[in-house]
C-alpha positions in Angstrom: 8.4 5.9 35.3 7.3 3.6 32.6 4.7 4.6 30.0 2.6 2.0 28.4 1.3 2.6 24.9 -1.4 0.6 23.3 -1.1 0.3 19.6 -4.3 -0.2 17.7 -4.4 -3.2 15.3 -4.1 -2.1 11.7 -7.2 -2.3 9.5 -7.1 -4.8 6.7 -8.9 -4.4 3.4 -8.9 -6.6 0.3 -8.2 -5.8 -3.3 -9.2 -8.4 -5.9 -7.0 -8.6 -9.0 -8.6 -8.8 -12.4 -5.3 -9.7 -14.1 -2.1 -11.5 -13.3 -0.6 -8.4 -11.6 -1.2 -4.7 -11.0 1.4 -1.9 -10.7 1.8 -0.2 -7.3 0.9 3.2 -8.6 -2.2 1.8 -10.3 -3.3 0.1 -7.1 -3.2 3.3 -5.2 -5.3 5.0 -7.9 -7.8 2.1 -8.2 -8.3 2.3 -4.4 -8.8 6.1 -4.6 -6.0 6.6 -2.1 -4.4 9.2 -4.5 -6.0 11.4 -7.1 -3.5 11.1 -9.9 -0.5 9.2 -11.1 1.6 12.1 -10.2 0.3 12.0 -6.6 1.0 8.3 -6.5 4.6 8.9 -7.7 5.1 11.4 -4.9 3.8 9.3 -2.0 5.7 6.2 -3.3 9.0 8.1 -3.8 8.6 9.8 -0.3 8.6 6.3 1.3 5.0 6.5 2.5 4.1 3.1 1.0 5.2 -0.4 2.2 5.0 -3.6 0.1 5.1 -6.8 2.1 6.3 -5.0 5.2 9.2 -3.1 3.5 9.2 0.5 2.2 9.0 0.5 -1.6 10.0 3.4 -3.7 9.4 1.7 -7.1 6.1 3.0 -8.5 6.0 0.3 -11.2 6.4 -2.5 -8.7 4.3 -5.5 -9.9 1.9 -6.7 -7.2 0.5 -10.2 -7.4 -1.9 -12.3 -5.4 -0.6 -12.8 -1.9 1.2 -9.4 -1.7 0.1 -6.7 0.7 0.5 -2.9 0.7 0.4 -0.6 3.7 -0.5 3.1 3.2 -1.7 5.5 5.9 -1.9 2.7 8.5 -4.2 0.5 6.5 -3.1 -2.8 5.0 -4.5 -3.8 1.6 -4.3 -7.5 0.8 -4.0 -8.3 -2.9 -6.1 -11.4 -3.7 
């Protein structure tokens, strides 16, 4: 017996940069995805965040225009 599973397309949202780059932990805080820097550190180090399709555990990762971040099945495009 085969089981077919439909996967819903992931939601995309935009984040507009106001500088040349933003750190990953600051992006999560600015988007109100986490409450504090400590919370951001935990979700990043636990591997819950992907940057450009790959799990990223560096909370200070610099994000620039063209990068995208996935957290809780939502993709945030950095513009």
